C-alpha positions as CSV (number, residue, x, y, z in Angstrom):
1,M,-139.9,-88.4,-11.0
2,K,-138.9,-84.8,-11.3
3,Q,-136.1,-84.0,-13.8
4,V,-133.2,-81.7,-12.5
5,I,-132.0,-79.3,-15.1
6,K,-128.2,-78.3,-14.8
7,D,-127.6,-74.7,-15.8
8,T,-124.1,-73.6,-16.4
9,L,-124.6,-69.9,-15.8
10,P,-122.0,-68.5,-13.4
11,S,-124.6,-66.5,-11.5
12,E,-126.6,-69.6,-10.7
13,P,-126.2,-70.7,-7.0
14,T,-124.5,-74.0,-6.4
15,H,-127.0,-75.0,-3.8
16,G,-129.8,-77.4,-4.5
17,H,-127.6,-80.2,-5.6
18,S,-127.0,-83.4,-3.8
19,L,-124.5,-83.5,-0.9
20,A,-122.2,-85.7,-2.9
21,E,-122.1,-83.2,-5.7
22,D,-121.4,-80.4,-3.2
23,F,-118.5,-82.3,-1.7
24,A,-117.1,-83.0,-5.1
25,R,-117.4,-79.3,-6.1
26,I,-115.9,-78.1,-2.9
27,E,-113.0,-80.6,-3.2
28,A,-112.3,-79.5,-6.7
29,Q,-112.4,-75.8,-5.8
30,M,-110.0,-76.4,-2.9
31,L,-107.7,-78.3,-5.2
32,R,-107.6,-75.5,-7.7
33,R,-107.0,-73.0,-4.9
34,R,-104.1,-75.0,-3.5
35,R,-102.6,-75.2,-7.0
36,A,-103.1,-71.5,-7.5
37,L,-101.6,-70.7,-4.1
38,A,-98.7,-73.1,-4.8
39,W,-98.1,-71.4,-8.1
40,L,-98.3,-67.9,-6.6
41,G,-96.0,-69.0,-3.8
42,S,-93.4,-70.4,-6.1
43,S,-93.6,-67.4,-8.5
44,A,-93.3,-64.9,-5.6
45,G,-90.5,-66.9,-4.1
46,A,-88.8,-67.0,-7.4
47,F,-89.3,-63.3,-7.8
48,L,-88.0,-62.6,-4.3
49,V,-85.1,-64.9,-4.6
50,G,-84.4,-63.6,-8.1
51,G,-84.7,-60.0,-6.9
52,C,-82.7,-60.4,-3.7
53,G,-80.4,-63.0,-5.3
54,G,-79.6,-60.7,-8.2
55,G,-79.1,-57.7,-5.9
56,G,-77.1,-59.9,-3.5
57,S,-75.0,-61.3,-6.3
58,S,-74.4,-57.8,-7.8
59,S,-73.6,-56.4,-4.3
60,G,-71.3,-59.4,-3.7
61,A,-69.6,-58.9,-7.0
62,A,-69.2,-55.2,-6.3
63,T,-67.9,-55.9,-2.8
64,T,-65.5,-58.4,-4.2
65,A,-64.4,-56.0,-6.9
66,A,-64.0,-53.2,-4.4
67,T,-62.0,-55.5,-2.1
68,S,-60.0,-56.6,-5.0
69,A,-59.4,-53.0,-6.1
70,A,-58.5,-52.0,-2.6
71,T,-56.1,-54.9,-2.4
72,S,-54.6,-54.0,-5.7
73,T,-54.4,-50.3,-4.6
74,T,-52.7,-51.4,-1.3
75,A,-50.4,-53.7,-3.2
76,A,-49.6,-50.9,-5.7
77,T,-49.1,-48.4,-2.9
78,T,-46.9,-50.9,-1.0
79,S,-45.0,-51.6,-4.2
80,A,-44.7,-48.0,-5.0
81,S,-43.6,-47.2,-1.5
82,A,-41.1,-50.1,-1.6
83,S,-39.9,-48.9,-5.0
84,S,-39.6,-45.3,-3.7
85,T,-37.8,-46.4,-0.6
86,S,-35.5,-48.6,-2.7
87,S,-35.0,-45.7,-5.1
88,S,-34.3,-43.3,-2.3
89,T,-31.9,-45.7,-0.7
90,D,-30.2,-46.3,-4.0
91,T,-30.0,-42.6,-4.7
92,S,-28.7,-41.9,-1.2
93,S,-26.2,-44.7,-1.5
94,S,-25.2,-43.5,-5.0
95,A,-24.9,-39.9,-3.8
96,S,-22.7,-40.8,-0.9
97,S,-20.3,-42.6,-3.2
98,T,-20.3,-40.3,-6.2
99,S,-21.3,-36.8,-5.1
100,C,-17.9,-35.6,-3.9
101,V,-15.7,-33.7,-6.4
102,A,-12.1,-33.4,-5.5
103,D,-11.3,-29.8,-4.6
104,P,-8.5,-28.3,-6.6
105,Q,-5.3,-27.0,-5.1
106,E,-5.4,-23.2,-5.0
107,T,-3.0,-20.5,-3.8
108,A,-3.0,-19.6,-0.1
109,G,-2.7,-16.0,-1.2
110,P,-0.6,-13.3,0.4
111,Y,-2.3,-13.5,3.8
112,P,-2.2,-17.1,5.2
113,A,-0.3,-16.5,8.5
114,D,0.6,-20.2,8.4
115,G,4.4,-19.8,8.6
116,T,5.0,-19.7,4.9
117,N,5.5,-15.9,4.5
118,T,6.2,-12.8,6.5
119,S,4.2,-9.9,7.8
120,S,5.8,-6.6,8.9
121,G,9.2,-8.1,8.5
122,S,8.7,-11.3,10.6
123,T,7.3,-14.7,9.9
124,S,3.6,-14.8,10.5
125,D,2.4,-18.1,12.0
126,I,-0.8,-18.1,13.9
127,L,-1.0,-21.9,13.8
128,T,1.4,-22.1,16.7
129,A,-0.5,-19.6,18.9
130,S,-2.4,-20.8,21.9
131,G,-6.1,-20.6,21.4
132,I,-6.1,-21.1,17.6
133,V,-8.1,-24.3,17.9
134,R,-11.6,-22.8,18.2
135,S,-15.0,-22.9,16.5
136,D,-16.1,-19.3,16.8
137,I,-13.5,-17.2,15.0
138,R,-15.2,-13.8,15.1
139,S,-13.0,-12.3,17.8
140,S,-9.3,-11.6,18.0
141,F,-7.4,-13.6,20.7
142,I,-3.8,-12.6,20.7
143,S,-3.2,-8.9,21.4
144,S,-6.8,-7.8,20.9
145,T,-10.2,-9.0,21.8
146,N,-12.1,-7.0,19.1
147,V,-14.9,-8.8,17.3
148,A,-15.2,-8.7,13.5
149,E,-18.5,-7.0,12.5
150,G,-20.6,-8.5,9.8
151,V,-23.5,-11.0,9.0
152,K,-23.1,-14.2,11.0
153,V,-22.3,-17.4,9.2
154,T,-22.3,-20.9,10.7
155,L,-20.2,-22.9,8.3
156,T,-20.1,-26.7,8.4
157,L,-17.5,-28.5,6.2
158,T,-17.5,-32.2,5.6
159,L,-14.2,-33.8,4.7
160,A,-14.5,-36.7,2.3
161,N,-12.0,-39.2,1.0
162,T,-12.0,-39.4,-2.8
163,G,-10.0,-42.6,-2.7
164,A,-12.6,-44.5,-0.5
165,N,-16.0,-43.8,-2.0
166,C,-16.1,-40.4,-0.3
167,A,-15.9,-41.9,3.2
168,A,-15.6,-39.4,6.1
169,L,-12.1,-38.2,7.0
170,A,-12.1,-38.1,10.8
171,G,-9.3,-36.5,12.9
172,Y,-8.2,-34.1,10.2
173,A,-7.4,-30.5,11.0
174,V,-8.9,-27.6,9.0
175,Y,-7.5,-24.1,9.2
176,L,-10.0,-21.5,7.9
177,W,-9.3,-17.8,7.3
178,H,-10.8,-14.9,5.3
179,C,-11.0,-11.1,5.2
180,D,-13.4,-9.0,7.2
181,A,-16.4,-7.0,6.0
182,V,-14.3,-4.2,4.6
183,G,-11.8,-6.5,2.9
184,N,-8.9,-6.5,5.4
185,Y,-7.0,-9.5,6.7
186,S,-6.0,-9.8,10.3
187,L,-2.2,-9.8,11.0
188,Y,-1.7,-8.1,7.6
189,S,-3.8,-5.1,6.5
190,A,-5.4,-5.2,10.0
191,P,-2.1,-6.0,11.9
192,A,-3.4,-5.6,15.4
193,E,-6.2,-8.1,14.9
194,S,-6.2,-11.9,14.9
195,Y,-9.9,-12.5,14.1
196,L,-11.4,-14.6,11.4
197,R,-8.8,-17.4,11.7
198,G,-9.2,-20.7,13.5
199,V,-8.6,-24.5,13.4
200,Q,-11.0,-27.3,14.0
201,V,-10.5,-31.1,14.0
202,S,-13.0,-33.2,12.1
203,N,-15.3,-35.6,14.1
204,S,-16.3,-39.1,13.2
205,A,-18.6,-37.8,10.5
206,G,-15.7,-35.9,9.0
207,Q,-17.2,-32.5,9.9
208,V,-15.9,-29.3,11.3
209,T,-18.0,-26.2,12.2
210,F,-16.9,-22.6,12.3
211,V,-18.9,-19.6,13.4
212,T,-17.7,-16.5,11.4
213,I,-19.0,-13.6,9.3
214,F,-19.8,-13.3,5.6
215,P,-16.6,-12.0,4.0
216,G,-16.5,-8.7,2.1
217,C,-15.5,-8.3,-1.5
218,Y,-12.3,-6.5,-2.2
219,S,-11.1,-5.2,-5.5
220,G,-10.0,-7.8,-8.1
221,R,-11.3,-10.9,-6.3
222,W,-14.6,-12.8,-6.1
223,P,-15.8,-13.1,-2.4
224,H,-14.1,-16.1,-0.9
225,M,-12.7,-18.0,2.1
226,H,-9.4,-19.8,2.4
227,L,-8.7,-23.1,4.0
228,E,-5.9,-25.6,4.5
229,V,-6.4,-29.3,5.5
230,F,-3.9,-31.2,7.6
231,K,-3.9,-34.9,8.4
232,T,-3.7,-34.3,12.2
233,Q,-3.9,-31.4,14.6
234,A,-0.3,-31.9,15.4
235,A,0.6,-31.5,11.8
236,A,-1.1,-28.2,11.7
237,T,1.9,-26.3,13.0
238,S,3.3,-25.1,9.7
239,G,1.6,-24.4,6.4
240,K,4.1,-26.7,4.7
241,N,2.3,-29.7,6.1
242,A,-1.1,-29.1,4.4
243,V,-2.4,-31.9,2.2
244,L,-4.9,-29.5,0.6
245,T,-4.9,-25.7,0.2
246,T,-8.1,-24.4,-1.5
247,Q,-10.8,-21.7,-1.4
248,L,-14.5,-21.4,-1.1
249,A,-16.5,-19.2,-3.5
250,M,-19.3,-17.3,-1.9
251,P,-22.8,-17.7,-3.5
252,S,-23.6,-14.8,-5.8
253,A,-27.2,-14.6,-4.6
254,V,-26.1,-14.2,-0.9
255,C,-23.6,-11.6,-1.9
256,S,-26.4,-9.7,-3.6
257,A,-28.7,-10.1,-0.6
258,I,-26.1,-8.8,1.9
259,Y,-23.8,-6.2,0.4
260,P,-26.3,-3.5,-0.7
261,Y,-28.3,-3.7,2.6
262,V,-25.7,-3.8,5.4
263,S,-23.6,-0.7,5.9
264,T,-20.6,-2.7,7.1
265,Y,-20.2,-4.0,3.5
266,T,-20.5,-0.6,1.7
267,R,-17.2,-1.0,-0.1
268,S,-18.2,-4.5,-1.4
269,V,-21.0,-3.2,-3.6
270,S,-18.9,-1.7,-6.3
271,N,-16.2,-4.3,-6.0
272,F,-18.7,-7.1,-6.4
273,A,-20.3,-5.4,-9.4
274,A,-16.9,-5.4,-11.2
275,I,-16.0,-9.1,-10.7
276,S,-17.3,-12.5,-11.9
277,I,-16.2,-16.1,-11.5
278,S,-15.0,-16.1,-15.1
279,T,-12.7,-13.1,-14.5
280,D,-11.5,-14.1,-11.0
281,N,-7.8,-15.0,-11.1
282,V,-8.3,-18.1,-8.9
283,F,-11.7,-19.5,-9.9
284,S,-11.7,-18.8,-13.6
285,D,-9.7,-21.9,-14.6
286,N,-11.9,-24.4,-12.6
287,T,-14.6,-26.6,-14.1
288,S,-18.3,-26.0,-13.5
289,A,-18.3,-29.1,-11.3
290,Q,-15.4,-27.8,-9.2
291,I,-17.0,-24.4,-8.8
292,A,-20.2,-26.1,-7.7
293,A,-18.3,-28.1,-5.1
294,M,-16.4,-25.0,-3.9
295,T,-19.5,-22.9,-3.5
296,P,-21.2,-23.5,-0.1
297,T,-24.9,-24.1,0.1
298,M,-26.3,-21.3,2.2
299,A,-29.7,-20.3,3.7
300,G,-30.8,-17.7,6.2
301,T,-31.3,-14.0,6.6
302,I,-29.3,-10.9,7.5
303,A,-31.1,-10.6,10.9
304,D,-30.8,-14.3,11.9
305,G,-27.5,-15.1,10.1
306,Y,-26.8,-17.8,7.6
307,T,-26.0,-21.5,7.7
308,A,-23.5,-22.8,5.1
309,T,-22.4,-26.3,4.2
310,A,-19.8,-27.7,1.8
311,T,-18.0,-30.9,1.1
312,I,-14.2,-30.7,1.0
313,A,-13.0,-33.8,-1.0
314,L,-9.4,-35.0,-1.1
315,A,-7.4,-38.2,-1.3
316,G,-7.1,-39.4,2.3
């Protein structure tokens, strides 16, 4: 019987063995391959899962962090907005209850025409004249219709009650008067004129509005406007009924912006250069807070005119 010699060289063909051995070899090889494939499959799967899972986890974390940050930012913005609104509301509320400074009583001066003095030998009282209640006070309305020349000013005054948290004073009458661009007062140094004088009654917001001109500066006085406040229009028939007589100081910057550049105000240039708030015989004894309250806030231009606002505070 022929002896079969088994060689273990890798290059040796596997044929020539018995069928049973071939089946065994094939089965063993297939088992190894299945195991290898299974291992590769599990490793690749782990790699893929690890790679995607890691990226997914990181992306998810980043998304969560971004969402959280966005939420925090939104919350912070909302909080800041709420805080700002609250602060604004508080400030506004605080300003409305503490921002008014009582206006000091001042002299009506020598040219009030309110029935308290005389002009040309007779009592001068324009408050009883028909037509005195008007908003635009630039024109004369008694014996003349001349219009005062000068830079237009629209002045809004708000009457506030110092005894009631600066609440608006409605139904009060305000009599406003001042000199013209060359320093003359109607009914006195300009006796034929009745311009730059008028009365207005405050509305529900405590406001009155006058359309007038910027006053000139005459020798010895800081540029100013006069006003008297009465509790009712009916009470405004004599200067003796005024609950407040005071003055408004014109802003220095606006004086400097107008006087040298408008020919109507030529006389005001040197007069203004020679006066100051501290040397004025009316304003010099007032506190800085009072001067600030008595100085209107103004904005505008010579060509378009100026708007002016001020709060007149008194015990209602």
